[in-house]
C-alpha positions as CSV (number, residue, x, y, z in Angstrom):
1,M,10.0,-4.8,-2.0
2,I,11.9,-2.0,-0.2
3,I,10.0,0.2,2.3
4,N,11.7,2.8,4.3
5,N,15.1,1.3,3.3
6,V,14.0,-2.1,4.7
7,E,13.8,-5.1,2.4
8,L,10.5,-7.0,2.7
9,I,9.1,-9.9,0.8
10,D,7.6,-9.0,-2.5
11,I,3.9,-9.2,-2.4
12,D,1.9,-10.3,-5.6
13,I,-1.0,-7.8,-5.8
14,F,-2.6,-10.2,-8.4
15,D,-3.0,-13.0,-6.0
16,V,-6.6,-12.7,-4.9
17,E,-5.9,-13.1,-1.2
18,V,-3.2,-10.4,-1.3
19,A,-5.5,-8.1,-3.4
20,E,-8.2,-8.5,-0.8
21,K,-5.9,-7.7,2.1
22,Y,-4.6,-4.6,0.3
23,E,-8.1,-3.4,-0.5
24,N,-9.2,-3.8,3.1
25,A,-6.1,-2.2,4.4
26,L,-6.7,0.8,2.1
27,K,-10.2,1.1,3.4
28,E,-8.9,1.2,7.0
29,V,-6.5,4.0,6.2
30,E,-9.2,6.0,4.4
31,T,-11.5,5.9,7.4
32,V,-8.8,7.2,9.7
33,A,-9.1,10.8,8.4
34,S,-12.6,11.3,9.8
35,K,-11.6,9.8,13.1
36,V,-8.7,12.1,13.7
37,K,-10.1,15.5,12.8
38,D,-11.2,16.4,16.4
39,M,-8.2,14.8,18.1
40,K,-5.2,16.4,19.7
41,L,-2.1,16.3,17.6
42,S,-0.4,13.6,19.5
43,E,-3.6,11.4,19.4
44,S,-4.0,12.0,15.7
45,V,-0.3,11.0,15.0
46,R,-0.7,7.8,17.1
47,T,-3.9,6.9,15.4
48,Q,-2.6,7.4,11.9
49,C,0.6,5.7,12.6
50,E,-1.1,2.7,14.2
51,S,-3.4,2.5,11.1
52,I,-0.4,2.3,8.8
53,F,1.4,-0.1,11.1
54,K,-1.7,-2.4,10.7
55,V,-1.6,-2.2,7.0
56,F,2.1,-3.4,6.9
57,N,1.3,-6.2,9.4
58,I,-1.6,-7.4,7.4
59,L,0.3,-7.5,4.1
60,F,3.7,-8.6,5.3
61,G,3.0,-10.4,8.5
62,E,2.9,-9.6,12.2
63,G,5.9,-7.6,13.3
64,A,6.5,-5.9,9.9
65,D,5.8,-2.6,11.5
66,K,8.6,-3.0,14.0
67,K,11.0,-4.1,11.2
68,I,10.0,-1.1,9.1
69,F,9.7,1.6,11.8
70,G,11.4,0.2,14.9
71,D,10.0,1.8,18.0
72,K,9.5,5.2,16.4
73,M,6.0,6.6,15.7
74,N,6.6,9.4,13.3
75,L,3.7,10.5,11.0
76,L,5.9,11.8,8.2
77,T,7.9,8.6,8.2
78,C,4.8,6.5,8.2
79,I,3.1,8.4,5.4
80,K,6.2,8.2,3.2
81,A,6.4,4.4,3.8
82,F,2.8,4.1,3.0
83,E,3.3,6.0,-0.3
84,E,6.2,3.8,-1.2
85,L,4.0,0.8,-0.8
86,V,1.2,2.3,-2.9
87,V,3.6,3.3,-5.6
88,Q,5.1,-0.1,-5.8
89,V,1.7,-1.7,-6.0
90,N,0.7,0.7,-8.7
91,D,3.8,-0.3,-10.6
92,Q,2.6,-3.9,-10.6
93,K,-0.7,-2.8,-11.8
94,S,0.9,-0.8,-14.6
95,A,3.0,-3.7,-15.8
96,I,0.1,-6.0,-16.2
97,E,-2.0,-3.2,-18.0
98,E,0.8,-2.8,-20.4
99,I,0.8,-6.5,-21.1
100,A,-3.0,-6.5,-21.5
101,S,-3.1,-3.5,-23.8
102,K,-1.1,-5.6,-26.3
103,Y,-4.2,-7.7,-26.8
104,S,-6.9,-5.0,-26.6
105,P,-9.6,-5.0,-29.3
106,N,-8.4,-1.7,-30.6
107,R,-4.9,-3.0,-31.2
108,A,-6.3,-6.0,-33.0
109,Q,-8.3,-3.9,-35.3
110,R,-5.3,-1.6,-36.1
111,R,-3.3,-4.8,-37.0
112,K,-6.0,-5.8,-39.5
113,K,-5.4,-2.6,-41.5
């Protein structure tokens, strides 16, 4: 998996432990929006970046944030990297949905005709 031009290990979103980590990490990011609305810009950037760093450390191991972002804390870079993660996870989900759709009841009924 490549995030922010950095190659990371591929994660298997269909492994139950990885899926749980991913779901919990997404919840963490979702709650940040309400936390930062009354903060100064610098505090908001720091809080949001730290939240995204935490996601990458949970999924890819401690220190993944340093590998991906170095010592920079830039909100735009963090959000783009997070988006890359979500897109790649969604691609995995799409692949399995495509496989599963081959065996859906509707397809079986169409084949009978």
